[in-house]
C-alpha positions as CSV (number, residue, x, y, z in Angstrom):
1,M,77.1,102.5,91.6
2,D,75.3,103.7,94.7
3,F,78.4,103.0,96.8
4,L,79.8,106.2,95.2
5,R,77.1,108.4,96.8
6,P,79.1,109.3,99.9
7,Q,82.0,110.3,97.7
8,F,79.7,112.3,95.4
9,E,78.1,114.1,98.4
10,S,81.5,115.0,99.8
11,S,82.6,116.4,96.4
12,I,79.7,118.9,96.3
13,E,80.2,120.4,99.9
14,P,82.7,123.0,98.7
15,L,80.0,124.5,96.5
16,V,78.3,125.7,99.7
17,Q,79.8,128.8,101.3
18,G,81.3,127.6,104.6
19,D,80.2,124.1,103.9
20,V,76.9,124.6,105.7
21,V,73.9,126.9,105.0
22,Q,72.4,128.1,108.2
23,V,68.6,128.5,108.3
24,G,67.6,129.5,111.8
25,R,68.9,126.9,114.2
26,F,69.3,124.4,111.3
27,G,72.4,123.8,109.2
28,Y,72.2,122.2,105.7
29,T,75.0,120.8,103.7
30,G,75.1,120.8,99.9
31,A,73.9,117.2,99.9
32,D,71.0,118.0,102.2
33,I,69.9,120.8,99.8
34,L,70.2,118.6,96.8
35,K,68.1,115.9,98.4
36,L,65.4,118.6,99.3
37,A,65.2,119.3,95.6
38,G,63.8,115.8,95.1
39,E,65.1,112.3,94.1
40,D,65.1,113.1,90.4
41,A,67.3,116.1,90.9
42,Y,69.7,114.1,93.1
43,K,69.9,111.3,90.6
44,Q,70.6,113.7,87.7
45,A,73.4,115.5,89.7
46,F,74.8,112.2,90.8
47,G,74.8,110.8,87.3
48,D,76.5,113.9,85.9
49,W,79.2,113.7,88.6
50,V,79.9,110.0,87.8
51,W,80.2,110.5,84.1
52,D,81.7,114.0,84.0
53,E,84.1,113.8,86.9
54,W,84.6,110.3,88.5
55,V,84.9,108.2,85.3
56,P,87.0,110.7,83.2
57,T,89.5,111.1,86.1
58,R,90.0,107.3,86.3
59,R,90.1,107.0,82.5
60,E,92.9,109.5,82.3
61,R,94.9,107.7,84.9
62,K,94.3,104.3,83.2
63,D,95.6,105.8,79.9
64,E,98.8,106.9,81.6
65,L,99.3,103.5,83.2
66,L,98.9,101.7,79.9
67,K,102.0,103.5,78.6
68,L,104.2,101.6,81.2
69,D,106.3,98.7,79.8
70,S,104.0,96.0,78.3
71,N,100.9,97.1,80.1
72,E,98.7,97.9,77.1
73,G,98.9,94.5,75.5
74,R,98.4,92.7,78.8
75,F,95.5,94.9,79.7
76,N,93.8,94.1,76.4
77,E,94.4,90.3,76.9
78,L,93.0,90.5,80.4
79,K,90.0,92.3,79.0
80,K,89.4,89.5,76.5
81,M,89.7,86.9,79.3
82,I,87.1,88.7,81.5
83,A,84.8,89.2,78.5
84,S,84.8,85.4,77.9
85,S,84.2,84.7,81.6
86,R,87.5,82.9,82.0
87,A,89.0,85.2,84.6
88,I,89.1,84.3,88.3
89,P,90.1,87.0,90.8
90,F,92.6,86.0,93.5
91,V,92.2,88.6,96.2
92,G,94.9,89.5,98.7
93,S,95.0,91.7,101.8
94,G,95.9,94.8,99.8
95,M,92.3,94.9,98.7
96,S,91.1,95.0,102.3
97,A,93.6,97.6,103.5
98,P,91.6,100.7,102.3
99,T,88.8,99.6,104.6
100,G,91.2,99.8,107.5
101,L,92.0,96.2,108.0
102,P,95.7,95.2,108.4
103,T,97.7,93.3,105.8
104,W,99.0,89.9,107.1
105,G,102.5,91.3,107.6
106,T,101.2,94.3,109.6
107,F,99.1,92.0,111.9
108,L,102.1,89.8,112.6
109,R,104.3,92.8,113.4
110,E,101.8,94.3,115.7
111,T,101.1,91.0,117.5
112,C,104.7,90.2,117.8
113,K,105.2,93.2,120.1
114,R,102.9,91.5,122.6
115,T,104.9,88.2,122.8
116,K,107.5,86.9,125.2
117,G,110.6,85.5,123.8
118,F,110.0,86.2,120.1
119,K,111.9,89.3,119.0
120,V,110.8,91.6,116.2
121,A,114.2,91.1,114.5
122,E,113.5,87.4,114.3
123,L,110.1,88.0,112.9
124,E,111.5,90.2,110.1
125,C,113.9,87.4,109.2
126,C,111.0,85.0,108.8
127,L,109.0,87.5,106.7
128,A,111.9,88.4,104.5
129,A,112.3,84.7,103.7
130,G,108.5,84.4,103.0
131,N,108.0,82.1,106.0
132,F,104.8,83.8,107.2
133,D,103.4,80.5,108.5
134,E,106.5,79.9,110.6
135,A,106.2,83.5,111.9
136,A,102.6,83.0,112.9
137,S,103.4,79.8,114.6
138,R,106.2,81.3,116.6
139,I,104.0,84.2,117.7
140,F,101.2,81.8,118.6
141,G,103.7,79.8,120.8
142,A,105.0,83.0,122.5
143,M,101.7,84.2,123.9
144,P,98.6,82.8,125.5
145,S,96.5,81.1,122.8
146,Q,93.4,83.0,124.1
147,L,95.1,86.3,123.5
148,F,96.3,85.4,120.0
149,H,92.8,84.3,119.0
150,E,91.2,87.4,120.4
151,R,93.7,89.7,118.6
152,F,93.3,87.7,115.4
153,E,89.5,87.9,115.4
154,S,89.3,91.6,116.4
155,S,91.9,92.6,113.8
156,F,90.0,91.0,110.9
157,M,86.4,91.6,111.9
158,I,84.6,94.4,110.1
159,K,82.9,96.7,112.6
160,P,79.2,97.4,111.9
161,T,79.8,101.1,111.3
162,Q,82.9,100.5,109.2
163,P,82.3,101.5,105.5
164,I,83.9,99.3,102.9
165,D,86.3,101.4,100.8
166,G,88.7,101.0,97.8
167,P,88.7,99.1,94.5
168,V,87.3,95.9,96.1
169,R,83.9,97.5,95.6
170,L,84.3,97.1,91.8
171,L,84.9,93.4,91.7
172,P,81.2,92.3,91.4
173,F,80.9,94.3,88.1
174,L,83.7,92.3,86.5
175,F,83.7,88.8,88.1
176,D,80.6,86.8,88.6
177,S,81.6,83.2,89.2
178,I,84.5,81.9,91.3
179,V,86.4,84.3,93.6
180,I,89.4,83.2,95.5
181,T,91.0,84.9,98.5
182,T,93.6,84.3,101.2
183,N,91.9,87.0,103.4
184,F,90.2,86.1,106.6
185,D,87.8,89.0,106.7
186,G,84.2,89.2,105.3
187,I,84.6,92.1,103.0
188,L,84.0,90.1,99.8
189,E,80.9,88.5,101.2
190,D,79.5,92.0,102.1
191,V,80.5,93.6,98.8
192,Y,78.9,90.9,96.6
193,K,75.7,90.8,98.8
194,D,75.4,94.6,98.6
195,H,75.4,94.3,94.8
196,G,72.7,91.7,94.8
197,K,75.1,88.9,94.0
198,A,75.5,87.0,97.2
199,F,77.7,83.9,97.0
200,Q,75.8,80.7,96.6
201,A,78.6,78.7,98.2
202,I,81.4,79.8,100.5
203,L,84.1,77.2,101.3
204,H,86.7,77.7,104.0
205,G,90.2,76.3,104.4
206,L,90.4,72.5,104.0
207,D,86.8,72.5,102.8
208,V,88.0,74.0,99.5
209,G,88.8,70.5,98.5
210,D,85.0,69.8,98.2
211,V,84.4,72.6,95.7
212,R,83.3,70.4,92.9
213,K,81.1,68.3,95.1
214,R,79.3,71.3,96.7
215,T,78.9,73.6,93.8
216,V,77.3,73.5,90.3
217,V,78.9,74.8,87.2
218,G,78.4,78.5,86.8
219,S,77.5,79.1,90.4
220,R,78.9,82.1,92.3
221,C,81.4,80.6,94.8
222,L,83.9,82.1,97.2
223,L,86.9,80.0,98.1
224,K,88.5,81.3,101.3
225,L,91.7,79.3,101.1
226,H,93.0,80.1,104.6
227,G,89.6,80.1,106.4
228,N,87.6,82.7,108.2
229,Y,88.6,85.1,111.0
230,N,86.0,83.8,113.5
231,A,86.5,80.0,113.0
232,S,89.5,77.8,113.8
233,H,87.9,74.8,112.0
234,G,89.7,74.1,108.7
235,R,91.8,77.2,109.1
236,V,95.2,77.6,107.4
237,L,97.2,79.9,109.6
238,L,100.0,78.2,111.5
239,K,102.8,76.1,110.1
240,D,101.2,72.7,110.8
241,E,97.9,73.9,109.2
242,Y,99.8,75.1,106.1
243,D,101.6,71.7,106.0
244,A,98.3,69.9,106.0
245,F,96.7,72.1,103.3
246,Y,99.7,72.2,100.9
247,E,101.0,68.6,101.3
248,A,101.0,66.4,98.2
249,G,97.6,64.6,97.9
250,C,95.6,67.0,100.1
251,S,92.3,67.7,98.4
252,G,92.5,71.4,99.0
253,R,95.9,71.6,97.3
254,E,94.8,69.5,94.4
255,E,91.6,71.6,93.8
256,L,93.7,74.8,93.9
257,A,96.1,73.3,91.4
258,L,93.2,72.4,89.2
259,V,91.8,75.9,89.3
260,F,95.2,77.3,88.3
261,R,95.1,75.0,85.3
262,R,91.5,75.7,84.3
263,G,91.1,79.5,84.5
264,G,93.2,82.7,84.3
265,M,93.9,84.2,87.6
266,V,93.8,88.0,88.2
267,F,95.9,88.7,91.3
268,L,94.7,91.8,93.1
269,G,96.1,93.1,96.3
270,C,98.6,90.3,96.5
271,S,102.3,90.7,97.3
272,L,103.2,87.7,95.1
273,A,106.3,87.0,97.1
274,Q,107.7,83.5,97.6
275,D,105.2,81.5,99.7
276,R,103.3,78.2,99.6
277,T,100.8,79.5,97.0
278,M,103.5,80.8,94.7
279,A,105.5,77.5,95.1
280,L,102.4,75.5,94.1
281,L,101.8,77.8,91.1
282,K,105.4,77.3,90.0
283,E,105.0,73.6,90.3
284,V,101.8,73.7,88.2
285,A,103.4,76.0,85.6
286,D,106.4,73.7,85.2
287,A,104.2,70.6,84.8
288,D,101.6,72.1,82.5
289,K,102.8,74.3,79.7
290,N,99.2,74.8,78.5
291,M,98.2,76.5,81.7
292,P,96.3,79.7,81.0
293,R,98.2,83.0,81.4
294,H,97.5,84.7,84.7
295,Y,97.7,88.5,85.3
296,S,98.3,90.7,88.2
297,L,97.9,94.4,89.0
298,L,101.1,95.1,90.8
299,Q,103.3,97.9,92.1
300,R,106.2,98.5,89.8
301,P,109.6,98.5,91.5
302,K,111.5,101.8,91.1
303,A,114.8,100.3,90.0
304,A,115.0,98.9,86.4
305,K,117.0,95.9,87.6
306,K,114.3,95.0,90.2
307,V,111.6,95.3,87.4
308,V,113.5,92.7,85.4
309,E,114.0,90.4,88.4
310,R,110.3,90.7,89.5
311,E,109.0,90.0,86.0
312,H,111.2,86.9,85.6
313,F,110.0,85.6,89.0
314,L,106.3,86.1,88.0
315,T,106.4,84.8,84.5
316,E,108.1,81.6,85.7
317,R,104.7,81.1,87.4
318,N,102.9,82.2,84.2
319,I,101.9,85.5,85.9
320,F,102.2,88.6,83.7
321,P,102.2,91.9,85.6
322,I,100.2,95.0,84.7
323,W,102.3,97.6,86.5
324,Y,101.2,100.7,88.4
325,D,103.6,103.2,89.8
326,G,101.3,105.3,92.1
327,D,99.0,104.8,95.0
328,H,97.6,101.2,95.2
329,S,93.9,102.1,95.6
330,T,93.9,105.0,93.1
331,D,95.7,103.0,90.4
332,V,94.0,99.7,90.8
333,E,90.7,101.5,90.8
334,A,91.6,103.3,87.6
335,L,92.6,100.0,85.8
336,L,89.4,98.2,87.0
337,V,87.2,101.2,86.0
338,G,88.9,101.1,82.6
339,L,88.0,97.4,82.2
340,M,84.5,98.1,83.3
341,E,84.1,101.0,80.8
342,E,85.6,99.1,77.9
343,L,83.5,96.0,78.6
344,E,80.4,98.2,79.0
345,K,79.9,97.1,82.7
346,L,79.6,100.6,84.1
């Protein structure tokens, strides 16, 4: 849990009058003083803070969330699925947003402003219909390709001094086999490496079709379905690239369908709107009534009618939502910490 140390050190600053103790020309923060007391004192104070403040706050929020709709039963089923190593996280851009990276929709909107001939209103029509691949293609065609690639790479590249933040840091505690993402950034690689659990295989884009050839059972593997921010080879970004990946018979599509049939997905930071992945999942769910149940941690619509509509759309794809009604990072973290605590993974 060392990733919590900056948060812990921030929390003790108010205990020092004026935030800094001045000794001659030198100023010391509360964290500085605690470190001067020795590593044992620091570790003890840090451990007390984790168990007396950080965990109880998240436990309390988790307990509140489990009172929503069918959350408690679904949370318990998800817990069993993780305990039996059958759960596969499917990570979307919402899990990278706390680190400061844009969601895919945000990137398209910002890049669209720098095009010639493709209006923001047209973009919004594409996004509302779930045609993100068409939107990306039209933006790509309305600006120099060099400019598009430069903006794409710089938007999804983690800066050396950029700390990773949010509930994505908790994933290595719960999931230790296959991880799937549609994200282009390298946050998952960094998080797992920092926890001493570096991926033994990372497959990008069309190479996902080789997963069974290039991995062994039980190995820690990252499937980056749509590729990497700094490589165009095998990337799934523009409409023709989506067509190639999701067409019938494509090895990448077939492997993804097989993963849907084999393990229970846990959708995290995903919008779960109508797109190619959701269309494939619906197709698999219709064809295979024995497909495992999938779960998602998802923002609950405010209107009761929308909750019903959303739940119907999701369960047709065998996805059962565990709703949250507050801030994404705070509530997803509370639910993940709750799973960690109950599974004794803290």
